[in-house]
C-alpha positions as CSV (number, residue, x, y, z in Angstrom):
1,M,-62.7,62.2,4.7
2,G,-61.6,64.6,7.6
3,N,-62.6,67.4,5.0
4,T,-66.4,65.9,5.5
5,V,-66.7,65.8,8.6
6,R,-65.5,69.3,9.2
7,A,-68.3,70.4,6.8
8,W,-70.8,68.6,9.0
9,L,-70.0,69.9,12.3
10,D,-69.4,73.5,10.4
11,A,-72.7,73.2,9.2
12,V,-74.7,71.9,12.2
13,A,-72.5,74.3,14.4
14,A,-73.5,77.5,12.6
15,A,-76.9,76.0,12.9
16,I,-76.3,76.2,16.5
17,D,-74.8,79.7,16.6
18,K,-77.7,81.1,14.6
19,G,-80.0,80.3,17.8
20,M,-82.0,76.8,15.5
21,S,-83.5,74.5,18.3
22,S,-82.6,70.4,17.4
23,E,-85.7,70.7,15.1
24,Q,-85.1,73.5,13.5
25,A,-81.2,72.8,12.4
26,Q,-82.5,69.1,11.2
27,D,-85.3,70.8,8.7
28,K,-83.0,73.6,7.8
29,V,-79.3,71.7,7.0
30,T,-79.7,69.5,4.1
31,M,-76.1,69.4,2.8
32,A,-78.1,69.8,-0.1
33,D,-74.9,71.6,-2.3
34,R,-72.6,68.4,-0.8
35,Y,-75.5,65.8,-1.2
36,P,-77.9,67.1,-4.3
37,E,-79.9,63.9,-4.5
38,A,-80.8,64.1,-1.0
39,A,-84.0,66.0,-1.2
40,R,-85.3,63.1,-3.7
41,D,-84.5,60.6,-2.1
42,Q,-86.1,59.7,1.6
43,R,-83.8,57.4,3.3
44,M,-80.7,59.4,2.4
45,S,-82.6,62.3,3.7
46,G,-83.5,60.9,7.0
47,V,-79.9,59.4,7.3
48,I,-78.9,63.5,6.7
49,R,-81.5,64.6,10.0
50,M,-80.8,61.6,12.1
51,N,-76.3,63.0,11.9
52,V,-77.7,67.0,12.3
53,E,-79.9,65.2,15.2
54,R,-75.9,63.7,16.6
55,L,-74.3,66.2,16.0
56,Y,-75.9,69.1,17.4
57,E,-76.4,67.4,20.7
58,Y,-72.2,66.1,21.2
59,L,-72.2,70.4,20.0
60,T,-74.7,71.1,22.7
61,K,-73.1,69.0,25.5
62,K,-72.0,70.1,28.7
């Protein structure tokens, strides 16, 4: 489980490092390599977007 959490944190941190806004990160960080079925499942896609949004907020909190 730790590896999964680290993968999410790393993916969102990479988006932040590239200068992406939260909305851009939600569009680009799909985790499709880990969750290929998410592209076909609106609910799962929505959960991924929410996860990215929350992690973005956490990682950019000052």
